[in-house]
OpenMM code with the backbone's topology and positions (N, CA, C; nanometers):
from openmm import Vec3, app, unit

residues = "MET PRO LYS GLU LEU VAL GLU ILE ARG ARG TRP LYS GLN LEU ALA PHE SER PHE VAL GLY LEU LEU ALA GLY ASN ALA PHE ILE LEU LEU TYR PHE LEU LEU ASN ALA ILE GLN THR TYR PHE TYR LEU THR ARG ASP HIS VAL GLY ALA PRO GLY GLN VAL ILE PRO GLN THR PHE GLN LEU PHE ILE LEU TYR GLY ILE CYS SER LEU ILE GLY TRP ILE LEU VAL GLY ILE PRO PHE SER LEU LEU VAL PRO GLY GLN SER ILE ALA ARG LEU SER TRP PRO PHE TRP ILE LEU ALA GLY ALA LEU LEU GLY PRO LEU ALA VAL LEU VAL MET PHE SER ILE LEU SER ARG GLY HIS LEU ASP GLY SER SER PHE ALA HIS THR GLY PHE TYR TRP ILE ILE SER ILE ALA ILE ALA GLY ILE ALA ILE VAL VAL TYR GLY ALA MET LEU ARG TRP GLU ILE ARG CYS ARG ALA ALA ARG".split()
positions = [
    Vec3(-1.4042, -1.9723, -2.3032),
    Vec3(-1.2628, -1.9561, -2.3281),
    Vec3(-1.1861, -2.0040, -2.2041),
    Vec3(-1.0786, -2.0797, -2.2208),
    Vec3(-1.0009, -2.1260, -2.1049),
    Vec3(-0.9346, -2.0081, -2.0329),
    Vec3(-0.9204, -2.0226, -1.9023),
    Vec3(-0.8625, -1.9150, -1.8220),
    Vec3(-0.7179, -1.8865, -1.8603),
    Vec3(-0.6468, -1.9868, -1.9108),
    Vec3(-0.5060, -1.9684, -1.9466),
    Vec3(-0.4890, -1.8750, -2.0661),
    Vec3(-0.5920, -1.8651, -2.1504),
    Vec3(-0.5825, -1.7832, -2.2708),
    Vec3(-0.6330, -1.6406, -2.2517),
    Vec3(-0.6888, -1.6127, -2.1363),
    Vec3(-0.7420, -1.4784, -2.1107),
    Vec3(-0.6254, -1.3827, -2.0891),
    Vec3(-0.6288, -1.2727, -2.1629),
    Vec3(-0.5245, -1.1710, -2.1484),
    Vec3(-0.5859, -1.0461, -2.0866),
    Vec3(-0.5177, -0.9922, -1.9890),
    Vec3(-0.5659, -0.8715, -1.9222),
    Vec3(-0.4897, -0.7524, -1.9787),
    Vec3(-0.5628, -0.6508, -2.0162),
    Vec3(-0.4989, -0.5318, -2.0728),
    Vec3(-0.4179, -0.4599, -1.9656),
    Vec3(-0.3123, -0.3946, -2.0104),
    Vec3(-0.2211, -0.3258, -1.9168),
    Vec3(-0.2912, -0.2127, -1.8429),
    Vec3(-0.3794, -0.1403, -1.9099),
    Vec3(-0.4465, -0.0298, -1.8420),
    Vec3(-0.5369, -0.0816, -1.7313),
    Vec3(-0.5928, -0.2020, -1.7496),
    Vec3(-0.6740, -0.2596, -1.6428),
    Vec3(-0.5858, -0.3014, -1.5255),
    Vec3(-0.4685, -0.3542, -1.5568),
    Vec3(-0.3767, -0.3896, -1.4493),
    Vec3(-0.3367, -0.2654, -1.3701),
    Vec3(-0.3122, -0.1548, -1.4394),
    Vec3(-0.2792, -0.0298, -1.3696),
    Vec3(-0.3964, 0.0173, -1.2847),
    Vec3(-0.5162, 0.0089, -1.3399),
    Vec3(-0.6351, 0.0505, -1.2640),
    Vec3(-0.6541, -0.0384, -1.1418),
    Vec3(-0.6350, -0.1698, -1.1575),
    Vec3(-0.6498, -0.2611, -1.0449),
    Vec3(-0.5434, -0.2349, -0.9387),
    Vec3(-0.4205, -0.2052, -0.9817),
    Vec3(-0.3167, -0.1777, -0.8820),
    Vec3(-0.3435, -0.0462, -0.8092),
    Vec3(-0.4022, 0.0518, -0.8795),
    Vec3(-0.4377, 0.1770, -0.8129),
    Vec3(-0.5498, 0.1556, -0.7118),
    Vec3(-0.6479, 0.0743, -0.7459),
    Vec3(-0.7542, 0.0419, -0.6507),
    Vec3(-0.6942, -0.0298, -0.5289),
    Vec3(-0.5972, -0.1165, -0.5529),
    Vec3(-0.5269, -0.1810, -0.4417),
    Vec3(-0.4567, -0.0804, -0.3538),
    Vec3(-0.3924, 0.0188, -0.4151),
    Vec3(-0.3275, 0.1247, -0.3374),
    Vec3(-0.4291, 0.2003, -0.2533),
    Vec3(-0.5449, 0.2302, -0.3113),
    Vec3(-0.6497, 0.2996, -0.2353),
    Vec3(-0.6980, 0.2143, -0.1182),
    Vec3(-0.7074, 0.0831, -0.1383),
    Vec3(-0.7491, -0.0051, -0.0290),
    Vec3(-0.6439, -0.0079, 0.0816),
    Vec3(-0.5171, -0.0122, 0.0454),
    Vec3(-0.4111, -0.0077, 0.1457),
    Vec3(-0.4120, 0.1231, 0.2231),
    Vec3(-0.4336, 0.2332, 0.1514),
    Vec3(-0.4406, 0.3625, 0.2187),
    Vec3(-0.5646, 0.3736, 0.3069),
    Vec3(-0.6748, 0.3143, 0.2642),
    Vec3(-0.7959, 0.3160, 0.3474),
    Vec3(-0.7720, 0.2401, 0.4774),
    Vec3(-0.6986, 0.1300, 0.4707),
    Vec3(-0.6652, 0.0555, 0.5919),
    Vec3(-0.5800, 0.1406, 0.6860),
    Vec3(-0.4815, 0.2087, 0.6325),
    Vec3(-0.3946, 0.2928, 0.7158),
    Vec3(-0.4742, 0.4080, 0.7756),
    Vec3(-0.5657, 0.4670, 0.6989),
    Vec3(-0.6508, 0.5734, 0.7537),
    Vec3(-0.7353, 0.5200, 0.8677),
    Vec3(-0.7938, 0.4033, 0.8500),
    Vec3(-0.8740, 0.3425, 0.9561),
    Vec3(-0.7885, 0.3158, 1.0804),
    Vec3(-0.6686, 0.2643, 1.0606),
    Vec3(-0.5774, 0.2385, 1.1727),
    Vec3(-0.5433, 0.3682, 1.2471),
    Vec3(-0.5098, 0.4723, 1.1709),
    Vec3(-0.4774, 0.6012, 1.2328),
    Vec3(-0.5974, 0.6590, 1.3073),
    Vec3(-0.7160, 0.6492, 1.2472),
    Vec3(-0.8353, 0.7051, 1.3112),
    Vec3(-0.8716, 0.6303, 1.4392),
    Vec3(-0.8595, 0.4986, 1.4385),
    Vec3(-0.8874, 0.4236, 1.5615),
    Vec3(-0.7905, 0.4623, 1.6731),
    Vec3(-0.6637, 0.4794, 1.6384),
    Vec3(-0.5672, 0.5239, 1.7393),
    Vec3(-0.5956, 0.6666, 1.7849),
    Vec3(-0.6387, 0.7524, 1.6928),
    Vec3(-0.6693, 0.8907, 1.7285),
    Vec3(-0.7914, 0.8979, 1.8203),
    Vec3(-0.8918, 0.8167, 1.7922),
    Vec3(-1.0109, 0.8159, 1.8783),
    Vec3(-0.9749, 0.7666, 2.0176),
    Vec3(-0.8919, 0.6650, 2.0239),
    Vec3(-0.8477, 0.6143, 2.1542),
    Vec3(-0.7684, 0.7222, 2.2289),
    Vec3(-0.6792, 0.7905, 2.1588),
    Vec3(-0.6017, 0.8983, 2.2208),
    Vec3(-0.6931, 1.0117, 2.2654),
    Vec3(-0.7927, 1.0450, 2.1838),
    Vec3(-0.8878, 1.1494, 2.2191),
    Vec3(-0.9577, 1.1174, 2.3508),
    Vec3(-1.0043, 0.9947, 2.3666),
    Vec3(-1.0730, 0.9580, 2.4903),
    Vec3(-0.9787, 0.9559, 2.6100),
    Vec3(-0.8549, 0.9127, 2.5899),
    Vec3(-0.7578, 0.9161, 2.6999),
    Vec3(-0.7285, 1.0595, 2.7427),
    Vec3(-0.7082, 1.1488, 2.6461),
    Vec3(-0.6797, 1.2884, 2.6791),
    Vec3(-0.7993, 1.3552, 2.7459),
    Vec3(-0.9193, 1.3220, 2.6997),
    Vec3(-1.0399, 1.3789, 2.7598),
    Vec3(-1.0582, 1.3266, 2.9019),
    Vec3(-1.0364, 1.1987, 2.9221),
    Vec3(-1.0536, 1.1388, 3.0546),
    Vec3(-0.9534, 1.1968, 3.1549),
    Vec3(-0.8290, 1.2153, 3.1099),
    Vec3(-0.7250, 1.2623, 3.2009),
    Vec3(-0.7147, 1.4145, 3.2076),
    Vec3(-0.7940, 1.4856, 3.1286),
    Vec3(-0.7949, 1.6327, 3.1264),
    Vec3(-0.6557, 1.6891, 3.0980),
    Vec3(-0.5896, 1.6349, 2.9966),
    Vec3(-0.4574, 1.6838, 2.9562),
    Vec3(-0.4569, 1.7057, 2.8056),
    Vec3(-0.3621, 1.7856, 2.7592),
    Vec3(-0.3433, 1.8045, 2.6163),
    Vec3(-0.4594, 1.8770, 2.5507),
    Vec3(-0.4630, 1.8636, 2.4197),
    Vec3(-0.5690, 1.9249, 2.3396),
    Vec3(-0.6404, 1.8150, 2.2622),
    Vec3(-0.7407, 1.7544, 2.3231),
    Vec3(-0.8070, 1.6431, 2.2548),
    Vec3(-0.8752, 1.6827, 2.1244),
    Vec3(-0.9141, 1.8076, 2.1116),
    Vec3(-0.9804, 1.8524, 1.9895),
    Vec3(-0.8880, 1.8570, 1.8690),
    Vec3(-0.7575, 1.8528, 1.8934),
    Vec3(-0.6615, 1.8590, 1.7831),
    Vec3(-0.6178, 1.7214, 1.7333),
    Vec3(-0.6554, 1.6168, 1.8019),
    Vec3(-0.6046, 1.4833, 1.7686),
    Vec3(-0.6556, 1.4367, 1.6325),
    Vec3(-0.7845, 1.4470, 1.6079),
    Vec3(-0.8420, 1.3980, 1.4820),
    Vec3(-0.7929, 1.4814, 1.3629),
    Vec3(-0.7926, 1.6155, 1.3688),
    Vec3(-0.7390, 1.6918, 1.2553),
    Vec3(-0.5915, 1.6623, 1.2270),
    Vec3(-0.5121, 1.6447, 1.3329),
    Vec3(-0.3712, 1.6116, 1.3116),
    Vec3(-0.3553, 1.4731, 1.2502),
    Vec3(-0.4455, 1.3833, 1.2830),
    Vec3(-0.4425, 1.2502, 1.2231),
    Vec3(-0.4660, 1.2583, 1.0734),
    Vec3(-0.5614, 1.3398, 1.0305),
    Vec3(-0.5856, 1.3554, 0.8876),
    Vec3(-0.4668, 1.4211, 0.8177),
    Vec3(-0.4020, 1.5168, 0.8837),
    Vec3(-0.2835, 1.5784, 0.8250),
    Vec3(-0.1709, 1.4765, 0.8090),
    Vec3(-0.1529, 1.3930, 0.9094),
    Vec3(-0.0509, 1.2883, 0.9014),
    Vec3(-0.0843, 1.1887, 0.7912),
    Vec3(-0.2122, 1.1537, 0.7802),
    Vec3(-0.2518, 1.0594, 0.6763),
    Vec3(-0.2270, 1.1158, 0.5368),
    Vec3(-0.2484, 1.2451, 0.5184),
    Vec3(-0.2221, 1.3054, 0.3876),
    Vec3(-0.0757, 1.2886, 0.3502),
    Vec3(0.0141, 1.3080, 0.4468),
    Vec3(0.1565, 1.2876, 0.4189),
    Vec3(0.1865, 1.1424, 0.3828),
    Vec3(0.1305, 1.0491, 0.4582),
    Vec3(0.1518, 0.9079, 0.4280),
    Vec3(0.0879, 0.8713, 0.2938),
    Vec3(-0.0271, 0.9295, 0.2630),
    Vec3(-0.0919, 0.9031, 0.1351),
    Vec3(-0.0086, 0.9512, 0.0172),
    Vec3(0.0516, 1.0693, 0.0311),
    Vec3(0.1382, 1.1219, -0.0745),
    Vec3(0.2595, 1.0321, -0.0918),
    Vec3(0.3199, 0.9911, 0.0191),
    Vec3(0.4370, 0.9029, 0.0106),
    Vec3(0.4012, 0.7672, -0.0481),
    Vec3(0.2850, 0.7139, -0.0138),
    Vec3(0.2456, 0.5847, -0.0709),
    Vec3(0.2158, 0.5985, -0.2198),
    Vec3(0.1618, 0.7120, -0.2620),
    Vec3(0.1397, 0.7353, -0.4044),
    Vec3(0.2729, 0.7420, -0.4789),
    Vec3(0.3713, 0.8086, -0.4210),
    Vec3(0.5042, 0.8146, -0.4822),
    Vec3(0.5653, 0.6745, -0.4885),
    Vec3(0.5503, 0.5969, -0.3821),
    Vec3(0.5993, 0.4587, -0.3833),
    Vec3(0.5302, 0.3748, -0.4888),
    Vec3(0.3988, 0.3966, -0.5072),
    Vec3(0.3268, 0.3248, -0.6123),
    Vec3(0.3778, 0.3631, -0.7501),
    Vec3(0.4079, 0.4919, -0.7689),
    Vec3(0.4602, 0.5372, -0.8979),
    Vec3(0.5973, 0.4758, -0.9237),
    Vec3(0.6824, 0.4697, -0.8198),
    Vec3(0.8186, 0.4200, -0.8378),
    Vec3(0.8274, 0.2681, -0.8460),
    Vec3(0.7425, 0.1965, -0.7726),
    Vec3(0.7532, 0.0504, -0.7655),
    Vec3(0.6265, -0.0191, -0.8154),
    Vec3(0.5102, 0.0310, -0.7784),
    Vec3(0.3846, -0.0366, -0.8126),
    Vec3(0.3534, -0.0359, -0.9606),
    Vec3(0.3720, 0.0766, -1.0256),
    Vec3(0.3441, 0.0832, -1.1691),
    Vec3(0.4385, -0.0075, -1.2474),
    Vec3(0.5702, -0.0001, -1.2240),
    Vec3(0.6570, -0.0933, -1.2975),
    Vec3(0.6247, -0.2397, -1.2697),
    Vec3(0.5896, -0.2715, -1.1447),
    Vec3(0.5546, -0.4095, -1.1116),
    Vec3(0.4311, -0.4536, -1.1882),
    Vec3(0.3283, -0.3710, -1.1906),
    Vec3(0.2046, -0.4115, -1.2579),
    Vec3(0.2206, -0.4136, -1.4099),
    Vec3(0.3137, -0.3375, -1.4634),
    Vec3(0.3357, -0.3398, -1.6079),
    Vec3(0.4299, -0.4517, -1.6506),
    Vec3(0.5252, -0.4874, -1.5660),
    Vec3(0.6242, -0.5881, -1.6042),
    Vec3(0.5806, -0.7315, -1.5751),
    Vec3(0.5043, -0.7508, -1.4702),
    Vec3(0.4620, -0.8863, -1.4331),
    Vec3(0.3242, -0.9119, -1.4939),
    Vec3(0.3112, -1.0170, -1.5739),
    Vec3(0.1804, -1.0456, -1.6348),
    Vec3(0.0736, -1.0738, -1.5296),
    Vec3(-0.0464, -1.0276, -1.5581),
    Vec3(-0.1567, -1.0433, -1.4640),
    Vec3(-0.1926, -1.1888, -1.4390),
    Vec3(-0.1768, -1.2742, -1.5399),
    Vec3(-0.2103, -1.4149, -1.5226),
    Vec3(-0.1193, -1.4820, -1.4211),
    Vec3(0.0070, -1.4449, -1.4201),
    Vec3(0.0990, -1.5076, -1.3247),
    Vec3(0.0693, -1.4637, -1.1816),
    Vec3(0.0264, -1.3402, -1.1632),
    Vec3(-0.0123, -1.2946, -1.0295),
    Vec3(-0.1414, -1.3628, -0.9864),
    Vec3(-0.2381, -1.3714, -1.0770),
    Vec3(-0.3672, -1.4316, -1.0434),
    Vec3(-0.3542, -1.5801, -1.0111),
    Vec3(-0.2551, -1.6449, -1.0679),
    Vec3(-0.2356, -1.7878, -1.0440),
    Vec3(-0.1809, -1.8165, -0.9041),
    Vec3(-0.1137, -1.7205, -0.8445),
    Vec3(-0.0538, -1.7418, -0.7127),
    Vec3(-0.1613, -1.7446, -0.6044),
    Vec3(-0.1302, -1.8080, -0.4926),
    Vec3(-0.2229, -1.8066, -0.3794),
    Vec3(-0.1982, -1.6804, -0.2960),
    Vec3(-0.2933, -1.6482, -0.2100),
    Vec3(-0.2855, -1.5223, -0.1357),
    Vec3(-0.1656, -1.5127, -0.0422),
    Vec3(-0.1114, -1.6215, 0.0166),
    Vec3(0.0094, -1.6017, 0.0972),
    Vec3(0.1275, -1.5485, 0.0153),
    Vec3(0.1350, -1.5873, -0.1112),
    Vec3(0.2414, -1.5336, -0.1961),
    Vec3(0.2163, -1.3874, -0.2301),
    Vec3(0.0902, -1.3484, -0.2374),
    Vec3(0.0599, -1.2072, -0.2583),
    Vec3(0.1064, -1.1251, -0.1388),
    Vec3(0.0794, -1.1773, -0.0197),
    Vec3(0.1229, -1.1057, 0.1015),
    Vec3(0.2749, -1.0983, 0.1077),
    Vec3(0.3417, -1.2071, 0.0695),
    Vec3(0.4879, -1.2076, 0.0664),
    Vec3(0.5402, -1.1051, -0.0343),
    Vec3(0.4757, -1.0983, -0.1509),
    Vec3(0.5168, -0.9985, -0.2507),
    Vec3(0.4966, -0.8574, -0.1971),
    Vec3(0.3858, -0.8345, -0.1263),
    Vec3(0.3634, -0.7033, -0.0663),
    Vec3(0.4659, -0.6711, 0.0408),
    Vec3(0.5047, -0.7737, 0.1172),
    Vec3(0.6062, -0.7536, 0.2212),
    Vec3(0.7427, -0.7230, 0.1602),
    Vec3(0.7633, -0.7591, 0.0358),
    Vec3(0.8888, -0.7265, -0.0322),
    Vec3(0.8800, -0.5945, -0.1089),
    Vec3(0.7663, -0.5694, -0.1723),
    Vec3(0.7540, -0.4495, -0.2555),
    Vec3(0.7383, -0.3215, -0.1741),
    Vec3(0.6711, -0.3282, -0.0599),
    Vec3(0.6540, -0.2089, 0.0236),
    Vec3(0.7867, -0.1530, 0.0730),
    Vec3(0.8699, -0.2360, 0.1381),
    Vec3(1.0007, -0.1853, 0.1792),
    Vec3(1.0907, -0.1462, 0.0622),
    Vec3(1.0734, -0.2131, -0.0521),
    Vec3(1.1499, -0.1724, -0.1701),
    Vec3(1.1143, -0.0303, -0.2105),
    Vec3(0.9861, 0.0038, -0.2047),
    Vec3(0.9436, 0.1402, -0.2375),
    Vec3(1.0022, 0.2409, -0.1388),
    Vec3(1.0028, 0.2049, -0.0098),
    Vec3(1.0614, 0.2948, 0.0910),
    Vec3(1.2114, 0.3110, 0.0664),
    Vec3(1.2781, 0.2010, 0.0345),
    Vec3(1.4219, 0.2073, 0.0074),
    Vec3(1.4521, 0.2942, -0.1143),
    Vec3(1.3718, 0.2824, -0.2180),
    Vec3(1.3911, 0.3656, -0.3370),
    Vec3(1.3692, 0.5123, -0.3025),
    Vec3(1.2648, 0.5418, -0.2238),
    Vec3(1.2403, 0.6815, -0.1859),
    Vec3(1.3538, 0.7363, -0.0987),
    Vec3(1.4018, 0.6550, -0.0043),
    Vec3(1.5140, 0.7004, 0.0787),
    Vec3(1.6389, 0.7235, -0.0053),
    Vec3(1.6643, 0.6373, -0.1020),
    Vec3(1.7836, 0.6554, -0.1847),
    Vec3(1.7706, 0.7788, -0.2730),
    Vec3(1.6497, 0.8095, -0.3184),
    Vec3(1.6308, 0.9323, -0.3974),
    Vec3(1.6470, 1.0550, -0.3084),
    Vec3(1.5867, 1.0514, -0.1887),
    Vec3(1.5959, 1.1666, -0.0986),
    Vec3(1.7380, 1.1900, -0.0487),
    Vec3(1.8157, 1.0832, -0.0328),
    Vec3(1.9535, 1.0990, 0.0142),
    Vec3(2.0527, 1.1097, -0.1010),
    Vec3(2.0009, 1.1198, -0.2227),
    Vec3(2.0820, 1.1328, -0.3448),
    Vec3(2.1791, 1.0159, -0.3609),
    Vec3(2.1352, 0.8984, -0.3202),
    Vec3(2.2137, 0.7770, -0.3394),
    Vec3(2.3185, 0.7511, -0.2341),
    Vec3(2.3305, 0.8355, -0.1342),
    Vec3(2.4299, 0.8186, -0.0285),
    Vec3(2.3638, 0.7603, 0.0957),
    Vec3(2.3327, 0.6328, 0.0902),
    Vec3(2.2684, 0.5672, 0.2036),
    Vec3(2.3731, 0.5203, 0.3032),
    Vec3(2.3525, 0.5556, 0.4279),
    Vec3(2.4365, 0.5037, 0.5358),
    Vec3(2.3462, 0.4743, 0.6555),
    Vec3(2.4052, 0.4393, 0.7668),
    Vec3(2.3271, 0.4022, 0.8838),
    Vec3(2.2377, 0.5131, 0.9351),
    Vec3(2.2816, 0.6385, 0.9220),
    Vec3(2.2011, 0.7492, 0.9727),
    Vec3(2.0782, 0.7747, 0.8847),
    Vec3(2.0798, 0.7256, 0.7613),
    Vec3(1.9640, 0.7431, 0.6735),
    Vec3(1.8431, 0.6659, 0.7231),
    Vec3(1.8679, 0.5590, 0.7998),
    Vec3(1.7602, 0.4725, 0.8441),
    Vec3(1.7286, 0.4870, 0.9926),
    Vec3(1.7830, 0.5880, 1.0578),
    Vec3(1.7574, 0.6068, 1.1999),
    Vec3(1.6112, 0.6459, 1.2214),
    Vec3(1.5460, 0.5780, 1.3123),
    Vec3(1.4077, 0.6056, 1.3528),
    Vec3(1.3084, 0.5918, 1.2360),
    Vec3(1.3283, 0.4938, 1.1503),
    Vec3(1.2391, 0.4748, 1.0359),
    Vec3(1.1612, 0.3439, 1.0436),
    Vec3(1.1628, 0.2771, 1.1567),
    Vec3(1.0976, 0.1465, 1.1679),
    Vec3(0.9501, 0.1494, 1.1361),
    Vec3(0.8804, 0.2554, 1.1775),
    Vec3(0.7363, 0.2640, 1.1522),
    Vec3(0.7066, 0.2763, 1.0028),
    Vec3(0.7930, 0.3450, 0.9279),
    Vec3(0.7718, 0.3594, 0.7844),
    Vec3(0.7770, 0.2240, 0.7137),
    Vec3(0.8685, 0.1395, 0.7570),
    Vec3(0.8810, 0.0070, 0.6957),
    Vec3(0.7564, -0.0768, 0.7252),
    Vec3(0.7080, -0.0697, 0.8473),
    Vec3(0.5886, -0.1468, 0.8843),
    Vec3(0.4664, -0.0977, 0.8075),
    Vec3(0.4501, 0.0333, 0.7985),
    Vec3(0.3378, 0.0896, 0.7244),
    Vec3(0.3474, 0.0528, 0.5766),
    Vec3(0.4676, 0.0540, 0.5213),
    Vec3(0.4827, 0.0186, 0.3797),
    Vec3(0.4464, -0.1270, 0.3550),
    Vec3(0.4797, -0.2150, 0.4489),
    Vec3(0.4423, -0.3557, 0.4350),
    Vec3(0.2909, -0.3705, 0.4408),
    Vec3(0.2251, -0.2986, 0.5311),
    Vec3(0.0791, -0.3071, 0.5427),
    Vec3(0.0108, -0.2553, 0.4167),
    Vec3(0.0530, -0.1387, 0.3692),
    Vec3(-0.0098, -0.0814, 0.2496),
    Vec3(0.0126, -0.1712, 0.1287),
    Vec3(0.1379, -0.2132, 0.1080),
    Vec3(0.1674, -0.2954, -0.0099),
    Vec3(0.1043, -0.4335, 0.0012),
    Vec3(0.0996, -0.4905, 0.1205),
    Vec3(0.0368, -0.6214, 0.1369),
    Vec3(-0.1104, -0.6185, 0.1042),
    Vec3(-0.1809, -0.5193, 0.1555),
    Vec3(-0.3237, -0.5069, 0.1263),
    Vec3(-0.3442, -0.4723, -0.0211),
    Vec3(-0.2583, -0.3850, -0.0741),
    Vec3(-0.2726, -0.3439, -0.2141),
    Vec3(-0.2571, -0.4622, -0.3087),
    Vec3(-0.1600, -0.5470, -0.2850),
    Vec3(-0.1386, -0.6572, -0.3790),
    Vec3(-0.2424, -0.7671, -0.3617),
    Vec3(-0.2964, -0.7843, -0.2415),
    Vec3(-0.4047, -0.8816, -0.2239),
    Vec3(-0.5292, -0.8345, -0.2994),
    Vec3(-0.5620, -0.7067, -0.2895),
    Vec3(-0.6759, -0.6525, -0.3645),
    Vec3(-0.6476, -0.6601, -0.5144),
    Vec3(-0.5257, -0.6285, -0.5543),
    Vec3(-0.4856, -0.6351, -0.6951),
    Vec3(-0.5000, -0.7772, -0.7492),
    Vec3(-0.4505, -0.8752, -0.6755),
    Vec3(-0.4612, -1.0142, -0.7189),
    Vec3(-0.6041, -1.0631, -0.7237),
    Vec3(-0.6843, -1.0232, -0.6262),
    Vec3(-0.8255, -1.0636, -0.6253),
    Vec3(-0.8997, -1.0033, -0.7443),
    Vec3(-0.8690, -0.8785, -0.7774),
    Vec3(-0.9341, -0.8165, -0.8923),
    Vec3(-0.8885, -0.8808, -1.0228),
    Vec3(-0.7615, -0.9198, -1.0300),
    Vec3(-0.7138, -0.9903, -1.1496),
    Vec3(-0.7855, -1.1239, -1.1649),
    Vec3(-0.7989, -1.1986, -1.0563),
    Vec3(-0.8703, -1.3261, -1.0619),
    Vec3(-1.0150, -1.3056, -1.1049),
    Vec3(-1.0790, -1.2042, -1.0497),
    Vec3(-1.2173, -1.1752, -1.0852),
    Vec3(-1.2286, -1.1429, -1.2341),
    Vec3(-1.1382, -1.0642, -1.2859),
    Vec3(-1.1402, -1.0280, -1.4283),
    Vec3(-1.1181, -1.1508, -1.5164),
    Vec3(-1.0255, -1.2367, -1.4789),
    Vec3(-0.9995, -1.3583, -1.5572),
    Vec3(-1.1224, -1.4489, -1.5566),
    Vec3(-1.1847, -1.4651, -1.4417),
    Vec3(-1.3051, -1.5498, -1.4342),
    Vec3(-1.4197, -1.4912, -1.5164),
    Vec3(-1.4385, -1.3616, -1.5099),
    Vec3(-1.5464, -1.2992, -1.5867),
    Vec3(-1.5212, -1.3101, -1.7365),
    Vec3(-1.3991, -1.2895, -1.7782),
    Vec3(-1.3672, -1.2951, -1.9212),
    Vec3(-1.3659, -1.4375, -1.9723),
    Vec3(-1.3315, -1.5335, -1.8864),
    Vec3(-1.3328, -1.6738, -1.9286),
    Vec3(-1.4759, -1.7256, -1.9422),
    Vec3(-1.5682, -1.6677, -1.8657),
    Vec3(-1.7075, -1.7118, -1.8706),
    Vec3(-1.7783, -1.6629, -1.9978),
    Vec3(-1.7254, -1.5601, -2.0612),
    Vec3(-1.7894, -1.5059, -2.1818),
    Vec3(-1.7725, -1.5958, -2.3007),
] * unit.nanometer
topology = app.Topology()
chain = topology.addChain("A")
for resn in residues:
    res = topology.addResidue(resn, chain)
    for name in ("N", "CA", "C"):
        topology.addAtom(name, app.Element.getBySymbol(name[0]), res)
């Protein structure tokens, strides 16, 4: 069967986008843990602070980021994966996937900020939020690259049948 005629079911697209979200969150967990291990060794070397609390606090912070990324996926990722056909995403090259992630991640943060501020966004709503935007770009970029790769894999497997 030609690849152009292969149709991907919506539930598979949702499952693939969720796996992408898990991959993005796994990257952020790895990033946080590497920084926590580095901080642990610095605190131990300098005999300051509580080095034993660094790793548990990192997991607590990751849980908060994981919950927020799940909410962002519900608000932006699910509609994106349901509205945009899988074939059109699979046809794009990976730099466009990264660009889409760089746009969708901050969009999710903006939607969450507008919901939390009840639609009254002003300059103070975005004070000290730079790290959230960067993390959202990383999570969404990795998520959509994994999502696109899984869509391509599914199209190739179904076309080979």
